[in-house]
Residue frames as qw, qx, qy, qz and C-alpha x, y, z in Angstrom:
[[0.701, 0.591, -0.381, -0.118, 0.31, 78.62, 201.10],
 [0.951, -0.268, 0.029, 0.155, 2.44, 75.65, 201.67],
 [0.301, -0.765, 0.404, 0.400, 6.25, 76.28, 201.99],
 [0.566, 0.671, -0.387, -0.281, 8.35, 76.16, 198.88],
 [0.165, -0.471, 0.866, -0.018, 10.52, 73.34, 200.27],
 [0.642, 0.194, 0.701, -0.242, 7.68, 70.91, 199.84],
 [0.666, 0.699, 0.058, -0.254, 7.28, 71.99, 196.13],
 [0.155, 0.704, -0.687, -0.093, 11.08, 71.73, 195.55],
 [0.436, -0.214, 0.870, -0.087, 10.91, 68.14, 197.00],
 [0.727, 0.415, 0.520, -0.168, 8.05, 67.18, 194.60],
 [0.530, 0.782, -0.260, -0.200, 9.85, 68.82, 191.63],
 [0.092, -0.563, 0.819, 0.057, 12.97, 66.70, 192.51],
 [0.569, 0.081, 0.797, -0.188, 10.75, 63.58, 192.55],
 [0.663, 0.650, 0.233, -0.289, 8.97, 64.52, 189.41],
 [0.254, 0.740, -0.547, -0.298, 12.24, 64.79, 187.46],
 [0.052, -0.311, 0.946, 0.079, 12.77, 61.06, 188.00],
 [0.255, 0.359, 0.894, -0.085, 9.19, 59.87, 187.95],
 [0.055, 0.079, -0.304, -0.948, 7.83, 61.69, 185.01],
 [0.268, -0.439, -0.781, -0.354, 4.34, 60.15, 185.10],
 [0.177, -0.530, -0.598, 0.575, 3.54, 61.95, 188.27],
 [0.178, 0.888, 0.410, 0.108, 1.33, 65.06, 187.83],
 [0.388, 0.524, -0.089, 0.753, 2.98, 68.38, 187.09],
 [0.308, -0.172, -0.538, 0.765, 3.81, 70.54, 190.15],
 [0.245, -0.111, -0.062, -0.961, 1.19, 73.15, 189.12],
 [0.616, -0.238, -0.523, -0.539, -1.50, 70.53, 189.30],
 [0.638, -0.219, -0.674, 0.302, -0.33, 69.51, 192.75],
 [0.119, 0.225, -0.283, 0.925, -0.07, 72.93, 194.32],
 [0.513, -0.339, -0.123, -0.779, -3.87, 73.50, 194.71],
 [0.821, -0.331, -0.430, -0.176, -4.63, 70.20, 196.41],
 [0.593, -0.012, -0.517, 0.618, -1.65, 70.59, 198.73],
 [0.036, -0.219, 0.231, -0.947, -2.90, 74.11, 199.80],
 [0.669, -0.318, -0.251, -0.624, -6.55, 72.90, 200.17],
 [0.808, -0.281, -0.507, 0.103, -5.49, 69.91, 202.42],
 [0.389, 0.140, -0.400, 0.818, -3.19, 72.32, 204.39],
 [0.290, -0.313, 0.034, -0.904, -6.04, 74.73, 204.97],
 [0.791, -0.322, -0.410, -0.321, -8.28, 71.73, 206.12],
 [0.721, -0.144, -0.543, 0.405, -5.65, 70.53, 208.62],
 [0.161, 0.235, -0.285, 0.915, -5.13, 74.06, 209.94],
 [0.532, -0.364, -0.129, -0.753, -8.79, 74.23, 210.74],
 [0.862, -0.212, -0.441, -0.134, -8.82, 70.80, 212.25],
 [0.796, -0.243, -0.266, 0.486, -5.68, 71.32, 214.22],
 [0.039, 0.937, -0.087, 0.335, -5.29, 74.97, 215.39],
 [0.426, 0.463, -0.566, 0.533, -2.01, 75.89, 217.02],
 [0.336, -0.479, 0.425, -0.691, -3.58, 76.55, 220.36],
 [0.922, -0.165, -0.058, -0.345, -5.09, 72.95, 220.48],
 [0.373, -0.538, 0.756, -0.021, -3.17, 70.39, 222.28],
 [0.764, 0.310, -0.436, -0.362, -2.64, 67.71, 219.78],
 [0.914, -0.249, 0.320, -0.016, -2.17, 63.91, 220.51],
 [0.163, -0.654, 0.639, 0.370, 1.32, 63.06, 219.45],
 [0.854, 0.442, -0.091, -0.259, 1.57, 61.31, 216.09],
 [0.916, -0.119, 0.215, 0.318, 3.95, 58.67, 215.04],
 [0.558, 0.646, 0.002, 0.521, 5.66, 61.15, 212.73],
 [0.281, -0.885, 0.180, -0.325, 6.21, 63.47, 215.81],
 [0.829, -0.492, 0.260, 0.055, 8.01, 60.64, 217.64],
 [0.831, 0.223, 0.157, 0.486, 10.61, 60.41, 214.85],
 [0.204, 0.886, -0.037, 0.414, 11.23, 64.29, 214.88],
 [0.733, -0.325, -0.246, 0.545, 14.42, 64.90, 216.61],
 [0.356, 0.163, 0.073, 0.917, 14.78, 68.54, 215.72],
 [0.017, 0.498, 0.535, -0.682, 11.60, 70.07, 217.14],
 [0.076, 0.355, 0.549, 0.753, 9.63, 70.80, 214.04],
 [0.224, 0.077, 0.278, -0.931, 7.06, 73.58, 214.59],
 [0.500, 0.415, 0.650, -0.394, 3.32, 73.13, 214.56],
 [0.529, 0.682, -0.121, -0.490, 3.24, 74.59, 210.96],
 [0.150, 0.491, -0.827, -0.230, 5.90, 72.19, 209.81],
 [0.316, 0.029, 0.926, -0.207, 3.90, 69.39, 211.10],
 [0.551, 0.561, 0.388, -0.480, 0.75, 70.41, 209.30],
 [0.424, 0.697, -0.423, -0.395, 2.69, 70.82, 206.02],
 [0.034, -0.306, 0.950, 0.058, 4.39, 67.52, 206.45],
 [0.424, 0.280, 0.801, -0.318, 0.89, 65.82, 206.95],
 [0.533, 0.669, 0.094, -0.510, -0.59, 67.60, 203.94],
 [0.266, 0.633, -0.650, -0.326, 2.20, 66.57, 201.77],
 [0.194, -0.122, 0.971, -0.062, 2.04, 62.98, 203.04],
 [0.538, 0.385, 0.614, -0.429, -1.71, 62.78, 202.29],
 [0.576, 0.697, -0.098, -0.417, -1.53, 64.13, 198.80],
 [0.177, 0.568, -0.781, -0.190, 1.60, 62.17, 197.91],
 [0.426, 0.003, 0.881, -0.204, -0.07, 58.92, 199.31],
 [0.656, 0.545, 0.335, -0.399, -2.89, 59.38, 196.77],
 [0.483, 0.729, -0.396, -0.281, -0.49, 60.00, 193.87],
 [0.144, -0.431, 0.891, -0.013, 1.69, 57.01, 194.87],
 [0.503, 0.157, 0.804, -0.277, -1.32, 54.76, 194.99],
 [0.616, 0.662, 0.287, -0.317, -2.60, 55.75, 191.56],
 [0.441, 0.773, -0.413, -0.195, 0.59, 55.48, 189.55],
 [0.986, -0.050, 0.051, 0.149, 2.66, 52.54, 188.58],
 [0.160, -0.861, 0.465, 0.128, 6.38, 52.64, 189.24],
 [0.765, 0.414, -0.486, 0.087, 9.27, 50.87, 187.82],
 [0.850, -0.324, -0.262, 0.322, 11.62, 48.99, 190.23],
 [0.514, 0.186, -0.105, 0.830, 14.21, 51.68, 189.71],
 [0.189, -0.579, -0.143, -0.780, 11.59, 54.47, 190.40],
 [0.729, -0.600, -0.284, -0.167, 10.49, 52.73, 193.48],
 [0.770, -0.191, -0.236, 0.561, 13.96, 52.46, 194.79],
 [0.261, 0.368, -0.020, 0.892, 14.64, 56.09, 194.03],
 [0.412, -0.618, -0.238, -0.627, 11.38, 57.23, 195.64],
 [0.800, -0.511, -0.312, 0.040, 11.88, 55.18, 198.77],
 [0.669, -0.076, -0.158, 0.722, 15.52, 56.40, 199.36],
 [0.059, 0.446, 0.087, 0.889, 14.40, 60.03, 198.74],
 [0.535, -0.654, -0.244, -0.476, 11.60, 59.83, 201.28],
 [0.811, -0.401, -0.309, 0.292, 13.80, 58.25, 203.87],
 [0.515, 0.080, -0.101, 0.848, 16.45, 60.87, 203.42],
 [0.147, -0.479, -0.135, -0.855, 13.72, 63.44, 203.83],
 [0.024, -0.010, 0.801, -0.599, 12.63, 61.66, 207.06],
 [0.629, 0.027, -0.081, -0.773, 9.13, 60.95, 205.65],
 [0.125, -0.154, 0.974, -0.113, 8.85, 57.45, 207.05],
 [0.570, 0.354, 0.566, -0.478, 5.08, 57.16, 206.89],
 [0.589, 0.658, -0.122, -0.454, 5.14, 58.00, 203.11],
 [0.147, 0.497, -0.843, -0.148, 7.97, 55.64, 202.50],
 [0.308, 0.045, 0.924, -0.223, 6.11, 52.79, 204.18],
 [0.626, 0.520, 0.331, -0.477, 2.91, 53.72, 202.16],
 [0.386, 0.660, -0.486, -0.423, 5.10, 53.61, 198.98],
 [0.123, 0.298, -0.941, -0.099, 6.47, 50.09, 199.40],
 [0.426, 0.239, 0.762, -0.424, 3.05, 48.79, 200.57],
 [0.583, 0.624, 0.106, -0.510, 1.46, 50.11, 197.41],
 [0.600, 0.629, -0.440, -0.225, 4.26, 48.55, 195.20],
 [0.658, -0.436, 0.602, -0.122, 5.01, 45.46, 197.08],
 [0.922, 0.294, 0.251, -0.008, 4.86, 43.19, 194.04],
 [0.519, 0.795, -0.264, 0.171, 7.94, 44.93, 192.64],
 [0.183, -0.695, 0.636, -0.280, 9.97, 43.82, 195.70],
 [0.639, 0.020, -0.769, 0.030, 11.25, 40.53, 196.60],
 [0.704, -0.614, -0.356, -0.021, 10.29, 39.35, 200.24],
 [0.695, -0.240, -0.199, 0.648, 13.77, 40.13, 201.39],
 [0.213, 0.293, 0.066, 0.930, 13.79, 43.68, 199.94],
 [0.374, -0.660, -0.333, -0.561, 10.40, 44.42, 201.39],
 [0.751, -0.561, -0.289, 0.195, 11.30, 43.33, 204.82],
 [0.602, 0.016, -0.041, 0.797, 14.52, 45.24, 204.58],
 [0.011, 0.491, 0.195, 0.849, 12.67, 48.38, 203.65],
 [0.600, -0.661, -0.381, -0.242, 10.28, 47.85, 206.64],
 [0.763, -0.349, -0.265, 0.476, 13.19, 47.52, 208.88],
 [0.393, 0.158, 0.003, 0.906, 14.72, 50.69, 207.78],
 [0.276, -0.606, -0.262, -0.698, 11.50, 52.57, 208.35],
 [0.725, -0.609, -0.322, -0.020, 11.06, 51.09, 211.81],
 [0.710, -0.098, -0.181, 0.673, 14.63, 51.96, 212.57],
 [0.190, 0.313, 0.035, 0.930, 14.13, 55.56, 211.68],
 [0.491, -0.594, -0.315, -0.554, 10.94, 55.74, 213.54],
 [0.152, -0.533, 0.633, -0.541, 12.82, 54.55, 216.60],
 [0.917, -0.133, 0.143, -0.348, 10.96, 51.03, 216.84],
 [0.149, 0.606, -0.778, -0.073, 14.22, 49.17, 217.09],
 [0.520, -0.094, 0.824, -0.205, 12.59, 45.92, 218.21],
 [0.724, 0.566, 0.317, -0.237, 10.47, 45.81, 215.00],
 [0.375, 0.808, -0.423, -0.166, 13.43, 46.89, 212.99],
 [0.215, -0.490, 0.844, -0.037, 15.45, 44.09, 214.43],
 [0.678, 0.227, 0.659, -0.235, 12.69, 41.53, 213.69],
 [0.642, 0.737, 0.007, -0.211, 12.53, 42.74, 210.13],
 [0.217, 0.749, -0.621, -0.077, 16.26, 42.53, 209.57],
 [0.424, -0.269, 0.851, -0.153, 16.40, 39.11, 211.18],
 [0.727, 0.404, 0.514, -0.209, 13.72, 37.75, 208.76],
 [0.528, 0.796, -0.242, -0.171, 15.61, 39.31, 205.79],
 [0.032, -0.622, 0.782, 0.023, 18.77, 37.57, 206.93],
 [0.637, -0.013, 0.746, -0.195, 16.89, 34.35, 207.15],
 [0.702, 0.661, 0.224, -0.143, 15.96, 34.78, 203.46],
 [0.669, 0.663, -0.149, 0.302, 19.42, 35.78, 202.45],
 [0.681, -0.695, 0.008, 0.231, 22.25, 35.28, 204.96],
 [0.705, 0.022, 0.212, 0.677, 24.99, 36.24, 202.43],
 [0.183, 0.818, 0.178, 0.515, 24.06, 39.91, 202.21],
 [0.522, -0.018, -0.419, 0.743, 26.62, 41.84, 204.42],
 [0.107, -0.364, -0.025, -0.925, 24.50, 44.97, 204.49],
 [0.660, -0.489, -0.417, -0.389, 21.67, 43.18, 206.28],
 [0.736, -0.303, -0.442, 0.413, 23.99, 42.11, 209.03],
 [0.272, 0.118, -0.187, 0.936, 25.11, 45.79, 209.37],
 [0.386, -0.428, -0.206, -0.791, 21.59, 46.97, 209.66],
 [0.778, -0.449, -0.434, -0.065, 20.89, 44.38, 212.38],
 [0.628, -0.010, -0.374, 0.683, 23.97, 45.48, 214.03],
 [0.036, -0.302, 0.086, -0.949, 22.73, 49.04, 214.34],
 [0.644, -0.497, -0.334, -0.477, 19.34, 47.79, 215.67],
 [0.781, -0.257, -0.446, 0.354, 21.42, 45.96, 218.43],
 [0.391, 0.114, -0.262, 0.875, 23.22, 49.06, 219.20],
 [0.306, -0.441, -0.162, -0.828, 20.08, 51.14, 219.52],
 [0.785, -0.450, -0.338, -0.259, 18.77, 48.59, 221.94],
 [0.342, -0.793, 0.449, -0.230, 21.95, 48.80, 224.01],
 [0.958, -0.096, 0.271, 0.010, 23.06, 45.33, 223.00],
 [0.163, 0.833, -0.481, -0.221, 26.68, 46.19, 221.98],
 [0.473, -0.280, 0.831, 0.084, 27.90, 42.51, 222.18],
 [0.636, 0.423, 0.645, -0.008, 25.31, 41.40, 219.71],
 [0.353, 0.903, -0.059, -0.236, 26.06, 44.51, 217.51],
 [0.129, -0.679, 0.689, 0.218, 29.72, 43.54, 217.44],
 [0.544, 0.012, 0.831, 0.119, 28.80, 40.00, 216.45],
 [0.553, 0.724, 0.394, -0.119, 26.55, 41.33, 213.60],
 [0.244, 0.900, -0.284, -0.221, 29.34, 43.65, 212.26],
 [0.337, -0.497, 0.784, 0.159, 31.79, 40.83, 212.39],
 [0.618, 0.268, 0.739, 0.002, 29.50, 38.59, 210.45],
 [0.456, 0.855, 0.066, -0.238, 29.24, 41.23, 207.76],
 [0.040, 0.755, -0.620, -0.208, 32.94, 41.05, 207.24],
 [0.491, -0.166, 0.855, 0.028, 32.92, 37.27, 207.35],
 [0.622, 0.535, 0.558, -0.125, 30.18, 37.25, 204.68],
 [0.567, 0.758, 0.081, 0.312, 32.07, 39.68, 202.47],
 [0.644, -0.417, -0.049, 0.639, 35.75, 40.51, 203.61],
 [0.318, 0.282, 0.300, 0.854, 35.60, 43.46, 201.09],
 [0.213, -0.784, -0.505, -0.292, 32.67, 45.12, 202.90],
 [0.271, 0.390, -0.290, 0.831, 34.02, 48.29, 204.16],
 [0.482, -0.591, -0.128, -0.634, 30.88, 49.06, 206.24],
 [0.863, -0.398, -0.308, 0.041, 31.64, 46.21, 208.70],
 [0.632, 0.055, -0.265, 0.726, 35.23, 47.51, 209.40],
 [0.007, -0.466, 0.020, -0.884, 33.94, 51.05, 209.86],
 [0.632, -0.592, -0.177, -0.468, 31.13, 50.17, 212.23],
 [0.869, -0.245, -0.326, 0.281, 33.56, 47.94, 214.32],
 [0.460, 0.193, -0.203, 0.842, 36.01, 50.77, 214.58],
 [0.248, -0.518, -0.056, -0.817, 33.26, 53.15, 215.75],
 [0.827, -0.396, -0.355, -0.181, 31.94, 50.50, 218.16],
 [0.811, -0.041, -0.304, 0.499, 35.30, 49.99, 219.68],
 [0.229, 0.388, -0.116, 0.885, 35.99, 53.66, 219.87],
 [0.505, -0.558, -0.155, -0.639, 32.73, 54.27, 221.78],
 [0.885, -0.370, -0.282, -0.006, 33.62, 51.49, 224.18],
 [0.310, -0.867, 0.391, 0.006, 37.05, 53.05, 224.89],
 [0.834, -0.119, 0.434, 0.318, 39.04, 50.14, 223.15],
 [0.199, 0.878, -0.195, -0.390, 41.12, 52.52, 221.15],
 [0.315, -0.401, 0.794, 0.332, 43.61, 49.91, 220.06],
 [0.434, 0.331, 0.829, 0.125, 40.97, 47.83, 218.29],
 [0.315, 0.848, 0.277, -0.326, 39.30, 50.90, 217.04],
 [0.085, 0.781, -0.441, -0.434, 42.47, 51.97, 215.25],
 [0.367, -0.201, 0.869, 0.264, 43.14, 48.52, 213.99],
 [0.443, 0.534, 0.720, 0.026, 39.71, 48.29, 212.27],
 [0.239, 0.894, 0.025, -0.378, 40.05, 51.86, 210.99],
 [0.149, -0.544, 0.689, 0.454, 43.35, 50.79, 209.37],
 [0.397, 0.182, 0.880, 0.188, 41.54, 47.82, 207.75],
 [0.365, 0.779, 0.465, -0.208, 38.75, 50.14, 206.50],
 [0.085, 0.846, -0.275, -0.450, 41.38, 52.52, 204.96],
 [0.347, -0.302, 0.819, 0.344, 42.87, 49.54, 203.17],
 [0.368, 0.463, 0.804, 0.065, 39.57, 49.06, 201.35],
 [0.186, 0.829, 0.389, 0.355, 38.71, 52.69, 200.62],
 [0.475, -0.103, -0.236, 0.842, 40.67, 55.84, 201.10],
 [0.039, -0.404, -0.265, -0.874, 37.85, 58.38, 200.69],
 [0.471, -0.600, -0.599, -0.245, 35.77, 57.91, 203.68],
 [0.058, -0.696, 0.283, -0.657, 35.86, 60.76, 206.24],
 [0.785, -0.536, 0.078, -0.302, 34.70, 58.68, 209.21],
 [0.935, 0.063, -0.202, 0.283, 37.74, 56.33, 208.82],
 [0.432, 0.478, -0.260, 0.719, 40.16, 59.19, 209.21],
 [0.410, -0.642, 0.140, -0.632, 38.21, 60.69, 212.26],
 [0.924, -0.345, -0.035, -0.163, 38.10, 57.43, 214.05],
 [0.852, 0.165, -0.218, 0.446, 41.71, 56.55, 213.46],
 [0.242, 0.543, -0.250, 0.764, 43.02, 60.00, 214.41],
 [0.561, -0.606, 0.133, -0.547, 40.83, 60.16, 217.60],
 [0.968, -0.205, -0.142, 0.026, 41.94, 56.62, 218.51],
 [0.745, 0.234, -0.239, 0.578, 45.54, 57.35, 218.22],
 [0.084, -0.621, 0.205, -0.751, 45.21, 60.65, 220.14],
 [0.766, -0.534, 0.076, -0.350, 43.40, 58.83, 222.92],
 [0.957, -0.115, -0.101, 0.246, 46.29, 56.17, 222.99],
 [0.339, -0.852, 0.221, 0.333, 48.83, 59.07, 223.17],
 [0.668, 0.024, 0.512, 0.539, 50.39, 57.89, 219.85],
 [0.158, 0.809, 0.040, -0.565, 50.66, 61.46, 218.46],
 [0.073, -0.454, 0.660, 0.594, 52.94, 60.48, 215.59],
 [0.156, 0.228, 0.926, 0.257, 50.42, 58.03, 214.23],
 [0.167, 0.764, 0.521, -0.343, 47.56, 60.62, 214.63],
 [0.060, 0.739, -0.219, -0.634, 49.61, 63.01, 212.66],
 [0.176, -0.135, 0.846, 0.484, 50.10, 60.48, 210.01],
 [0.220, 0.557, 0.801, 0.007, 46.35, 60.19, 209.60],
 [0.106, 0.838, 0.118, -0.522, 45.98, 63.97, 209.30],
 [0.062, -0.507, 0.604, 0.612, 48.59, 63.83, 206.50],
 [0.202, 0.181, 0.903, 0.333, 46.80, 60.92, 204.73],
 [0.256, 0.740, 0.573, -0.244, 43.48, 62.88, 204.84],
 [0.098, 0.798, -0.185, -0.565, 45.26, 65.91, 203.22],
 [0.146, -0.319, 0.808, 0.473, 46.95, 63.65, 200.61],
 [0.134, 0.342, 0.913, 0.178, 43.66, 62.04, 199.78],
 [0.156, -0.259, -0.273, -0.913, 41.76, 65.29, 199.59],
 [0.470, -0.534, -0.702, -0.026, 39.51, 64.17, 202.42],
 [0.096, 0.183, -0.340, 0.917, 38.26, 67.10, 204.66],
 [0.461, -0.666, -0.565, -0.157, 35.67, 67.82, 207.39],
 [0.212, -0.779, 0.247, -0.536, 35.55, 70.42, 210.25],
 [0.880, -0.451, 0.122, -0.087, 36.02, 67.45, 212.60],
 [0.862, 0.133, -0.020, 0.489, 39.29, 66.73, 210.99],
 [0.170, 0.737, -0.131, 0.640, 40.20, 70.34, 211.25],
 [0.588, -0.716, 0.156, -0.342, 39.53, 70.09, 214.98],
 [0.941, -0.284, 0.114, 0.145, 41.66, 66.97, 215.34],
 [0.663, 0.466, -0.084, 0.580, 44.50, 68.50, 213.19],
 [0.063, -0.800, 0.203, -0.561, 44.64, 71.42, 215.60],
 [0.823, -0.509, 0.167, -0.191, 44.67, 69.10, 218.62],
 [0.946, 0.128, 0.045, 0.294, 47.37, 66.99, 216.97],
 [0.423, 0.653, -0.157, 0.609, 49.57, 69.97, 216.04],
 [0.405, -0.792, 0.197, -0.412, 49.18, 71.23, 219.65],
 [0.906, -0.377, 0.190, -0.009, 50.35, 67.94, 221.11],
 [0.832, 0.282, 0.065, 0.474, 53.27, 67.86, 218.63],
 [0.442, -0.568, -0.046, 0.693, 54.29, 71.44, 219.85],
 [0.249, 0.223, 0.416, 0.846, 53.51, 73.14, 216.48],
 [0.019, 0.543, 0.540, -0.642, 51.51, 75.96, 218.24],
 [0.169, 0.382, -0.166, -0.893, 51.03, 78.29, 215.39],
 [0.290, 0.004, -0.801, -0.524, 49.73, 75.63, 213.09],
 [0.149, -0.424, -0.858, 0.249, 47.36, 74.40, 215.99],
 [0.034, 0.439, 0.276, -0.854, 46.19, 77.89, 216.45],
 [0.284, 0.239, -0.454, -0.810, 45.19, 78.38, 212.80],
 [0.315, -0.172, -0.890, -0.281, 43.28, 75.05, 212.69],
 [0.135, -0.464, -0.758, 0.437, 41.34, 75.75, 215.92],
 [0.115, 0.386, 0.030, -0.915, 40.56, 79.34, 214.75],
 [0.347, 0.041, -0.646, -0.679, 39.07, 77.88, 211.62],
 [0.316, -0.323, -0.892, -0.005, 36.98, 75.18, 213.54],
 [0.110, -0.509, -0.593, 0.614, 35.67, 77.79, 216.18],
 [0.175, 0.176, -0.201, -0.948, 34.73, 80.22, 213.38],
 [0.493, -0.146, -0.680, -0.523, 31.96, 77.52, 212.64],
 [0.677, -0.416, -0.607, 0.020, 31.53, 76.08, 216.12],
 [0.078, 0.624, -0.320, 0.709, 32.14, 78.98, 218.45],
 [0.649, -0.538, 0.183, -0.505, 30.39, 77.28, 221.46],
 [0.918, 0.001, -0.370, 0.141, 32.60, 74.24, 221.59],
 [0.402, -0.868, 0.241, -0.161, 34.25, 74.85, 225.08],
 [0.862, -0.287, 0.295, 0.296, 36.71, 72.06, 224.87],
 [0.664, 0.450, 0.185, 0.568, 38.27, 73.39, 221.73],
 [0.049, -0.915, -0.036, -0.399, 38.01, 76.92, 223.12],
 [0.665, -0.713, 0.218, 0.048, 39.91, 75.79, 226.19],
 [0.847, 0.036, 0.274, 0.454, 42.67, 74.19, 224.04],
 [0.410, 0.712, 0.153, 0.549, 42.95, 77.37, 221.92],
 [0.290, -0.922, 0.081, -0.245, 43.13, 79.61, 225.05],
 [0.786, -0.490, 0.280, 0.252, 46.10, 77.44, 226.34],
 [0.731, 0.311, 0.240, 0.559, 47.88, 77.70, 223.03],
 [0.124, 0.872, 0.057, 0.470, 47.50, 81.54, 223.14],
 [0.599, -0.791, 0.127, -0.014, 48.81, 81.52, 226.71],
 [0.838, -0.204, 0.281, 0.422, 51.83, 79.43, 225.67],
 [0.514, 0.508, 0.297, 0.624, 52.39, 81.91, 222.78],
 [0.247, -0.419, -0.300, 0.821, 51.92, 84.87, 225.23],
 [0.007, -0.377, -0.536, -0.756, 49.26, 86.23, 222.86],
 [0.035, -0.387, -0.654, 0.649, 47.53, 88.17, 225.80],
 [0.228, 0.249, -0.074, -0.938, 45.84, 90.59, 223.63],
 [0.506, 0.031, -0.670, -0.542, 44.02, 87.71, 221.90],
 [0.314, -0.041, -0.922, 0.223, 43.50, 85.68, 224.90],
 [0.193, 0.051, 0.513, -0.835, 41.19, 87.80, 227.09],
 [0.635, 0.076, -0.233, -0.733, 37.93, 87.26, 224.88],
 [0.662, 0.002, -0.746, -0.077, 38.46, 83.36, 225.18],
 [0.243, 0.026, -0.746, 0.619, 38.97, 83.49, 228.90],
 [0.364, 0.009, 0.245, -0.899, 35.87, 85.53, 229.44],
 [0.718, 0.039, -0.430, -0.546, 33.91, 83.08, 227.43],
 [0.578, 0.067, -0.797, 0.162, 35.41, 80.07, 229.40],
 [0.064, 0.032, -0.646, 0.760, 34.61, 81.77, 232.70],
 [0.555, -0.091, -0.058, -0.825, 31.02, 82.05, 231.90],
 [0.815, -0.097, -0.518, -0.240, 30.86, 78.32, 232.12],
 [0.780, -0.306, -0.405, 0.367, 33.24, 77.80, 235.03],
 [0.057, -0.942, -0.053, -0.326, 33.42, 81.15, 236.88],
 [0.483, -0.797, 0.358, -0.053, 35.95, 79.99, 239.44],
 [0.935, 0.259, -0.041, 0.237, 38.35, 78.01, 237.17],
 [0.517, -0.722, 0.135, 0.440, 41.77, 78.88, 238.55],
 [0.598, 0.036, 0.442, 0.668, 43.79, 78.53, 235.32],
 [0.248, 0.683, 0.468, 0.502, 41.45, 80.85, 233.49],
 [0.290, -0.949, -0.123, 0.037, 41.34, 83.52, 236.26],
 [0.592, -0.556, 0.251, 0.527, 45.11, 83.46, 236.49],
 [0.484, 0.258, 0.496, 0.673, 45.55, 83.86, 232.74],
 [0.004, 0.876, 0.386, 0.288, 42.92, 86.77, 232.88],
 [0.472, -0.816, 0.009, 0.333, 45.07, 88.33, 235.62],
 [0.568, -0.217, 0.427, 0.670, 48.11, 88.14, 233.31],
 [0.304, 0.581, 0.524, 0.544, 46.05, 89.60, 230.37],
 [0.173, -0.961, -0.203, -0.068, 45.03, 92.60, 232.45],
 [0.563, -0.648, 0.156, 0.489, 48.61, 93.09, 233.73],
 [0.528, -0.019, 0.496, 0.689, 50.18, 92.91, 230.28],
 [0.152, 0.681, 0.528, 0.485, 47.52, 95.26, 228.89],
 [0.140, 0.212, -0.241, 0.937, 47.93, 97.79, 231.67],
 [0.521, -0.535, -0.327, -0.578, 44.50, 97.28, 233.22],
 [0.160, 0.297, -0.721, 0.606, 45.78, 97.59, 236.77],
 [0.497, -0.143, 0.430, -0.740, 42.51, 97.83, 238.66],
 [0.869, 0.084, -0.203, -0.442, 41.05, 94.89, 236.77],
 [0.656, 0.269, -0.675, 0.204, 44.10, 92.84, 237.39],
 [0.073, -0.283, 0.654, -0.697, 44.04, 93.72, 241.06],
 [0.726, -0.091, 0.176, -0.659, 40.31, 92.63, 241.18],
 [0.870, 0.190, -0.424, -0.164, 41.06, 89.28, 239.64],
 [0.394, 0.299, -0.732, 0.470, 44.01, 88.64, 242.12],
 [0.413, -0.253, 0.461, -0.744, 41.51, 89.26, 244.89],
 [0.898, 0.051, -0.030, -0.436, 39.28, 86.41, 243.52],
 [0.721, 0.325, -0.593, 0.149, 42.31, 84.11, 242.93],
 [0.067, 0.384, -0.689, 0.611, 43.40, 84.70, 246.61],
 [0.705, -0.169, 0.257, -0.639, 40.00, 83.46, 247.73],
 [0.947, 0.153, -0.182, -0.217, 40.64, 80.23, 246.12],
 [0.894, -0.098, -0.148, 0.412, 44.27, 79.74, 247.06],
 [0.308, -0.920, 0.068, 0.235, 46.85, 81.85, 248.85],
 [0.698, -0.207, 0.380, 0.571, 49.82, 80.86, 246.77],
 [0.448, 0.732, 0.334, 0.390, 48.89, 83.21, 243.88],
 [0.187, -0.981, 0.039, -0.043, 49.98, 86.32, 245.95],
 [0.638, -0.536, 0.456, 0.311, 53.37, 84.56, 246.43],
 [0.692, 0.242, 0.540, 0.414, 53.69, 83.38, 242.87],
 [0.326, 0.725, 0.335, 0.506, 52.86, 86.82, 241.39],
 [0.416, -0.738, -0.253, 0.467, 54.35, 89.00, 244.16],
 [0.355, -0.245, 0.241, 0.870, 56.50, 91.03, 241.76],
 [0.023, -0.396, -0.529, -0.750, 53.55, 91.81, 239.42],
 [0.356, -0.774, -0.522, 0.036, 51.31, 92.64, 242.41],
 [0.434, -0.554, -0.084, 0.705, 53.98, 95.10, 243.60],
 [0.230, 0.104, 0.480, 0.840, 54.00, 96.60, 240.01],
 [0.173, -0.637, -0.629, -0.411, 50.24, 96.96, 240.03],
 [0.378, -0.767, -0.414, 0.313, 50.25, 98.70, 243.49],
 [0.361, -0.374, 0.126, 0.845, 52.87, 101.15, 242.35],
 [0.110, 0.240, 0.574, 0.775, 50.96, 101.89, 239.25],
 [0.285, -0.723, -0.605, -0.173, 47.72, 102.37, 241.12],
 [0.450, -0.614, -0.222, 0.610, 49.56, 104.57, 243.67],
 [0.266, -0.106, 0.329, 0.900, 50.93, 106.76, 240.84],
 [0.089, -0.524, -0.644, -0.550, 47.44, 107.06, 239.33],
 [0.371, -0.752, -0.517, 0.174, 46.19, 108.30, 242.68],
 [0.432, -0.420, 0.041, 0.797, 49.01, 110.91, 243.00],
 [0.166, 0.145, 0.491, 0.843, 48.43, 112.09, 239.47],
 [0.192, -0.643, -0.642, -0.372, 44.62, 112.55, 240.12],
 [0.396, -0.763, -0.361, 0.362, 45.29, 114.47, 243.30]]
C-alpha cells in the first residue's frame, strides 16, 4: 500500500481541482503502479540515478523513491486528461513545487502551455530547473523571461538566485539591485541584498539593506535575523538589542531569533535573560555546540557549577583538550566535593600548561587534604 502522505497530497489538490477523480478511484491505480515498480526495481538492485534523485537533498529511501515515481506517473495521466483553469494551473504548479515534485510540475505546465503567456511558461521552467539544480538552464529561462518583460522585479530576483548558485555573486548583486530599480517597493530585492552582503561579510551594508526592507514590511522574520546578526558582527550591541525588541513588538518570532536574543543579552551583561533564551533554543537544537559553548560560559559567570557539568562534558566530546572547559570542569568537581575527579582533571590540565597548579594552588591543597582525610577514615 502506498503511504498515506500521497493520498493526503492528492486530497489537498482535489479540494481545489474538483474535476479530478475521487481519491478512492485513484488509490487502486496508485497501488498497482507501485507494485509494478517494486518488481521492476527491487531494493537490492543498483538503480541508475534518476533526475528526481538528483534534486533530493534529504536522502529519500528506496521506498520513498518508488512511491514518488508511482504518484508522478498516475498524476501525469490525470493532468493530461483534464482541463484546468489558469487559477487551478497556478495552484497545482505551486503545490507540486512546494512538494518538490519537479518532474510532475514540468509535465503540468507542458500539458497546459496555452494557458500561460510565454513569459509565464519560461519563468515556470526556470523555477523547475532551479529546483532540480540545473542553474545554467534556469538562468537561461529567466533571461528569456526578462527579455519579454524587463519590468517584473521578481524575474530579476529569480535570475539573481541563479547567479548565486553559480557562484556569480557580483552578477547576483546586479540582478537584486535591478529588481529594486524596477520597483522601489519590491521588498525581495532589499532582503536578498541584505543576505548577500551578510554572507560576504559586509555587515554594514547588510544592516543598511535590512533597515530598508524593514521600512517596507515589518513582518518578515529574515529581516530581523539579518539585521540583528549584522549588528552583532559589527559589535553594535545596542542596535542588535533594538532589533530584538522590534521583533517582540511586532510579534515576529523564530528559534533563530531566540538564539540571537540570548547572544545579545549575554553581550549586554543580562546573564539570567541570556541563559533563559539559550535554554529555550537548546531544548530544540541540543547539538548546536556554538550555542552550548556560550551557555556554558554564562553558567560559569553565574557560578552555576551544579548545572554546568553536563554542558562541559558535551563540549569536551568535541574538543577533549580544550583548556577552558577542562578548567571549569575541575571547578565543578571541586565545588561539588568530587575530590578524586577534580584531581584527575588537574592532572590533565597540567599536561597542557603548568600554570594551572599555580593558579589553583589553594584549591589543590584543599583537595589533597580532603583525600588524605578520606584515606585516614578508611583505615
